[in-house]
TIKOL-79098 format. One line per 8 residues: number of its first residue (from 0); their letters; for each residue x, y, z of N, C-alpha, C, O. Coordinates in Angstrom, 3 decimals. Layout:
BEGIN
NUM = A = X Y Z X Y Z X Y Z X Y Z  ... $
***
This chain:
BEGIN
0 = MILAVFWT = -5.752 8.100 -13.560 -4.770 6.819 -13.413 -2.955 6.564 -13.648 -2.277 5.556 -13.453  -2.652 7.646 -14.035 -1.448 8.393 -14.611 -0.846 8.235 -12.981 0.056 7.441 -12.712  -1.527 9.161 -11.913 -0.687 9.296 -10.548 -0.779 8.033 -9.933 -0.158 7.940 -8.874  -1.591 6.710 -10.445 -1.741 5.768 -9.340 -1.044 4.686 -9.626 -0.783 3.803 -8.809  -0.627 4.702 -11.078 0.936 3.758 -11.988 1.707 4.342 -11.147 2.277 3.652 -10.302  1.906 5.809 -11.190 3.188 5.974 -10.282 3.732 5.976 -8.745 4.796 5.964 -8.125  1.818 6.006 -8.447 2.086 5.851 -6.493 2.265 4.160 -6.603 2.548 3.764 -5.473  2.207 3.125 -7.477 2.100 1.568 -7.542 3.437 1.778 -7.539 3.872 1.243 -6.519 $
8 = AFIVYGLV = 4.578 2.433 -8.340 5.841 2.282 -8.981 6.983 2.673 -7.982 8.111 2.180 -7.958  6.405 3.801 -7.034 6.482 4.639 -5.515 6.858 2.967 -4.961 7.675 2.073 -5.180  5.873 3.205 -4.262 5.282 1.204 -3.773 6.367 -0.011 -3.372 6.601 -0.576 -2.304  6.881 -0.140 -4.625 7.125 -0.942 -5.371 8.666 -0.828 -5.364 9.377 -1.737 -4.937  9.107 0.236 -5.818 10.417 0.932 -4.913 10.650 1.094 -3.828 11.777 0.684 -3.552  10.005 1.608 -2.829 10.236 1.716 -1.631 10.367 -0.059 -1.075 11.475 -0.586 -0.971  9.629 -0.491 -0.896 9.483 -2.178 -0.514 10.696 -3.041 -0.780 11.164 -3.839 0.033  11.181 -2.795 -2.044 12.052 -3.691 -2.132 13.562 -3.479 -2.261 14.416 -4.353 -2.412 $
16 = SEPSGIPR = 13.779 -1.793 -2.151 15.213 -1.570 -2.386 15.611 -2.040 -0.036 14.875 -1.988 0.949  16.879 -2.365 -0.208 17.495 -2.631 0.343 17.567 -1.062 1.234 17.418 0.130 0.965  17.835 -1.757 2.225 17.448 -0.430 3.581 18.645 0.192 3.299 18.299 1.349 3.539  20.051 0.291 2.894 20.766 0.621 2.612 20.355 2.270 1.690 20.542 3.446 2.003  19.855 1.738 0.712 19.087 2.883 -0.101 18.623 3.700 0.164 18.854 4.775 -0.388  17.812 3.565 1.072 16.959 4.640 1.530 16.908 4.905 2.532 17.087 4.149 3.486  16.430 7.030 2.586 17.735 8.173 3.767 16.934 7.338 5.576 15.870 6.767 5.812  17.599 7.540 6.051 17.203 6.969 7.472 16.646 8.579 8.569 16.910 9.779 8.491 $
24 = FPWLVKPG = 16.117 8.056 9.146 15.287 9.023 9.861 15.224 8.387 11.203 14.999 7.177 11.255  15.388 9.025 12.220 15.894 8.511 13.566 14.398 7.964 14.078 14.276 6.783 14.404  13.140 8.994 14.138 11.633 8.381 14.335 11.635 7.286 13.340 10.714 6.566 13.727  12.188 6.700 12.184 11.488 5.200 11.278 12.048 3.905 12.469 11.694 2.783 12.106  12.813 3.933 13.735 13.397 2.617 14.163 12.253 2.628 15.162 12.159 1.454 15.521  11.118 3.519 15.945 10.843 3.568 16.930 9.500 2.549 16.477 8.761 2.831 15.534  9.357 1.430 17.260 8.479 0.254 17.162 6.868 0.386 16.446 5.999 0.123 17.278  6.410 0.687 15.282 5.217 -0.171 15.293 5.056 0.941 14.117 4.182 0.838 13.256 $
32 = VDKVIHAI = 6.055 2.095 14.170 6.293 3.085 12.698 6.046 2.775 11.733 5.375 3.491 10.989  6.384 1.888 11.470 6.896 1.433 9.765 5.137 0.434 9.790 4.694 0.354 8.644  4.653 0.077 10.349 2.888 -0.349 9.999 2.623 0.518 9.967 2.080 0.657 8.871  2.599 1.738 10.680 1.690 3.510 10.091 2.240 3.597 8.707 1.493 3.685 7.733  3.449 3.576 8.618 3.613 3.872 7.104 2.997 2.936 6.015 2.248 3.349 5.129  3.391 1.610 6.170 2.279 0.730 5.175 1.162 1.189 4.718 0.849 1.548 3.583  0.000 1.112 6.662 -1.100 1.504 6.170 -1.411 2.902 5.315 -2.553 2.886 4.857  -0.651 4.114 4.994 -0.709 4.839 4.955 -0.230 4.615 3.122 -0.811 5.197 2.205 $
40 = IFAVEAGL = 0.431 4.065 3.020 0.339 3.851 1.741 -0.161 3.067 0.882 -0.397 3.369 -0.288  -0.367 1.964 1.419 -1.539 1.935 0.694 -2.957 2.188 1.161 -3.794 1.373 0.775  -3.389 3.255 1.981 -4.731 3.717 1.632 -4.607 4.675 0.589 -5.558 4.979 -0.131  -3.362 5.206 0.473 -2.864 6.360 -0.652 -2.853 5.557 -1.992 -2.836 6.139 -3.076  -2.863 4.269 -1.881 -2.856 3.541 -3.322 -4.861 2.922 -2.981 -5.545 3.150 -3.979  -5.387 2.492 -2.211 -6.244 1.972 -2.921 -6.989 3.641 -2.462 -8.001 3.605 -1.763  -6.810 4.084 -2.601 -7.920 5.978 -2.314 -8.070 5.725 -3.679 -9.011 5.200 -4.274  -6.551 6.363 -4.272 -6.053 6.390 -5.913 -7.030 5.638 -6.935 -7.399 6.240 -7.943 $
48 = LTATFSHI = -7.388 4.522 -6.723 -7.094 3.135 -7.619 -9.328 3.380 -7.348 -10.140 2.917 -8.150  -9.650 4.045 -6.282 -11.254 3.553 -5.946 -11.938 5.227 -6.382 -13.141 5.406 -6.570  -10.998 6.211 -6.472 -11.527 7.328 -7.265 -11.623 7.109 -8.977 -12.529 7.272 -9.794  -9.984 6.586 -9.078 -10.069 6.367 -10.858 -10.856 5.362 -11.789 -11.183 5.286 -12.973  -10.995 4.574 -10.531 -12.157 3.540 -11.442 -13.727 3.589 -10.940 -14.701 3.460 -11.682  -13.751 3.757 -9.831 -15.379 4.418 -9.158 -16.540 4.224 -10.327 -17.500 3.454 -10.344  -16.121 5.156 -11.250 -17.170 5.389 -12.309 -17.620 4.277 -12.987 -18.544 4.451 -13.782  -16.978 2.718 -12.785 -17.224 1.703 -13.891 -18.146 0.878 -13.051 -19.247 0.576 -13.512 $
56 = NQKLVPLY = -17.868 0.575 -12.121 -18.921 -0.701 -10.906 -18.761 0.180 -9.216 -17.776 0.191 -8.478  -19.851 0.720 -9.050 -19.861 0.831 -7.833 -19.656 0.236 -6.569 -18.996 0.624 -5.606  -20.595 -1.156 -6.809 -20.401 -1.999 -5.985 -18.581 -3.222 -5.727 -17.815 -3.572 -4.830  -18.802 -3.407 -7.353 -16.770 -4.106 -7.133 -15.677 -3.403 -7.086 -14.627 -3.722 -6.526  -15.989 -2.108 -7.874 -14.312 -1.641 -7.940 -13.753 -1.500 -6.271 -12.582 -1.220 -6.012  -14.724 -1.726 -5.297 -13.921 -1.703 -3.729 -13.450 -3.198 -3.333 -12.904 -3.329 -2.238  -13.619 -4.287 -4.122 -13.697 -5.619 -3.945 -12.341 -5.615 -4.748 -11.416 -6.280 -4.281  -12.116 -4.786 -6.144 -11.049 -5.127 -6.227 -10.340 -4.525 -6.589 -9.680 -4.866 -7.571 $
64 = VLLWCFLL = -10.168 -3.457 -6.019 -9.427 -2.408 -5.838 -8.687 -3.231 -4.062 -7.468 -3.398 -4.099  -9.159 -3.523 -3.162 -9.008 -4.587 -2.144 -7.999 -6.071 -2.289 -7.076 -6.361 -1.528  -8.376 -6.719 -3.243 -7.390 -8.172 -3.568 -6.297 -7.268 -4.771 -5.513 -8.017 -5.355  -6.219 -5.907 -5.117 -5.138 -5.608 -6.096 -3.849 -4.906 -4.473 -2.627 -4.808 -4.579  -4.342 -4.696 -3.707 -3.497 -4.186 -2.852 -3.338 -5.694 -1.566 -2.277 -6.053 -1.055  -4.342 -6.151 -1.386 -3.487 -7.463 -1.235 -2.629 -8.292 -1.912 -1.801 -8.932 -1.262  -2.680 -8.389 -3.060 -1.917 -9.375 -3.965 -0.329 -8.327 -3.807 0.738 -8.811 -3.428  -0.483 -7.134 -4.118 0.474 -6.413 -4.362 1.220 -6.445 -2.604 2.187 -7.205 -2.655 $
72 = GGILEVIQ = 1.091 -6.007 -1.506 1.165 -6.410 -0.549 1.963 -8.001 -0.180 2.966 -8.124 0.522  1.422 -8.800 -0.668 1.888 -9.581 -0.463 2.611 -10.415 -1.061 3.126 -11.463 -0.670  2.624 -9.899 -2.029 4.168 -10.454 -3.521 5.108 -9.530 -2.754 5.998 -10.096 -2.120  5.052 -8.181 -2.709 5.954 -7.597 -2.280 6.753 -8.174 -0.800 7.966 -8.377 -0.731  5.717 -8.390 0.402 6.174 -9.190 1.791 7.345 -10.122 1.332 8.571 -10.178 1.430  5.938 -11.074 0.579 7.264 -12.361 -0.299 8.884 -12.005 -0.690 9.940 -12.350 -0.160  8.558 -11.093 -1.948 10.094 -11.026 -2.182 11.325 -10.278 -1.382 12.546 -10.413 -1.469  10.278 -9.213 -0.354 11.490 -8.881 0.908 12.017 -9.767 1.292 13.211 -9.675 1.574 $
80 = YYWVNGRN = 11.237 -11.111 1.467 11.443 -12.472 2.539 13.019 -13.489 1.886 13.926 -14.105 2.446  12.711 -13.248 0.700 13.314 -14.187 -0.022 14.471 -13.815 -0.957 15.175 -14.646 -1.532  14.624 -12.220 -1.072 15.101 -11.711 -2.173 15.810 -10.325 -1.613 16.913 -10.344 -2.159  15.755 -9.472 -1.030 16.076 -8.598 -0.537 16.683 -8.559 0.737 16.055 -8.834 1.760  17.843 -8.239 0.727 18.959 -7.980 2.073 18.537 -6.642 2.713 18.239 -5.498 2.371  18.705 -7.595 4.122 17.717 -6.386 5.074 16.391 -5.977 5.181 15.927 -5.034 5.821  15.826 -6.816 4.461 14.207 -6.570 5.219 14.445 -8.027 5.021 15.282 -8.772 4.512  12.591 -8.114 6.075 12.229 -9.067 6.042 10.716 -8.549 5.879 10.087 -7.510 6.083 $
88 = GDVVDLLA = 10.505 -9.720 5.446 8.319 -10.280 5.104 7.724 -10.605 6.471 8.249 -11.402 7.248  6.654 -9.974 6.702 6.065 -9.619 7.602 4.980 -10.357 7.681 5.310 -11.143 6.792  3.850 -10.781 8.057 2.780 -10.601 7.577 1.982 -9.638 8.726 0.755 -9.635 8.631  2.459 -8.996 9.573 1.502 -8.132 10.133 2.102 -6.974 9.041 1.289 -6.085 8.792  3.253 -6.880 8.441 2.896 -5.571 7.548 1.640 -5.923 6.582 0.735 -5.115 6.377  1.698 -7.482 5.900 0.645 -7.381 5.391 -0.874 -6.756 5.837 -1.625 -5.991 5.232  -0.952 -7.183 6.691 -2.450 -6.961 7.608 -2.300 -5.428 7.789 -3.415 -4.921 7.914  -1.443 -4.655 7.838 -1.168 -3.068 8.036 -1.641 -2.136 6.981 -2.163 -1.039 7.180 $
96 = DIFGAVAG = -1.249 -3.047 5.122 -1.353 -2.797 3.539 -2.905 -2.685 4.336 -3.496 -1.696 4.770  -3.284 -4.154 4.325 -4.999 -3.891 3.686 -5.524 -3.301 4.643 -6.667 -3.069 4.249  -5.368 -2.727 6.122 -6.050 -2.065 7.413 -5.885 -0.477 6.552 -6.680 0.463 6.546  -4.257 -0.641 5.710 -4.832 0.891 5.121 -5.506 1.036 3.524 -5.835 2.119 3.040  -5.613 -0.065 2.943 -6.419 -0.192 1.423 -7.780 0.343 2.014 -8.390 1.330 1.603  -8.183 -0.578 3.165 -9.142 -0.444 3.650 -10.263 0.825 3.612 -11.396 1.037 3.181  -8.828 1.761 4.602 -8.851 3.282 5.186 -9.656 3.861 4.061 -10.741 4.442 4.060  -8.527 3.426 2.772 -8.358 4.338 1.435 -9.636 3.996 1.111 -10.477 4.891 1.018 $
104 = IWFVRTFS = -9.869 3.093 0.962 -11.110 2.985 0.323 -12.229 3.946 0.530 -12.720 4.879 -0.105  -12.448 3.325 1.718 -13.759 4.355 2.933 -13.575 5.197 2.771 -14.653 5.547 2.289  -12.730 6.379 2.753 -12.130 7.160 2.556 -12.871 7.684 0.996 -14.059 7.974 0.853  -12.421 7.692 0.543 -12.603 8.022 -0.860 -14.245 7.661 -1.458 -14.690 8.386 -2.348  -14.920 6.748 -1.029 -16.376 6.389 -0.865 -17.204 7.575 -0.587 -18.052 8.279 -1.134  -16.386 7.435 0.815 -17.567 8.604 1.984 -17.507 10.257 1.707 -18.374 11.071 2.026  -16.241 10.520 1.026 -16.282 12.260 1.295 -16.115 12.567 0.095 -15.750 13.725 -0.107  -16.359 11.467 -1.358 -16.279 11.938 -2.606 -18.093 12.078 -3.250 -19.145 11.557 -2.881 $
112 = KK = -17.725 13.078 -4.387 -19.373 13.312 -4.295 -19.261 13.193 -5.475 -18.267 13.593 -6.081  -20.617 12.412 -6.229 -20.862 12.985 -7.560 -21.312 14.122 -8.203 -21.350 14.162 -9.433 $
***
């Protein structure tokens, strides 16, 4: 659970920081790379949450995790759009977040053994 909380804080920090506060790498400017990054960070988020709460209710946990990732991603995109200089809120980023969350849930549910 602690790892999931820290990962959520990492996501929030990374997505609401102005771009000048984040180290630049040349490969980050290639088209589509940011979407892949969104998918990966939300796959990890959803995977951690699914693994953490899977003992509670096998059927509802994926739905709650997906809802959480949708709300987190959506709120962060709105914050980026209105309040973060140098960043733009993007619906395609939110779609990448959801795709990553679904992948993370699927991965944990498929490969975790009781």
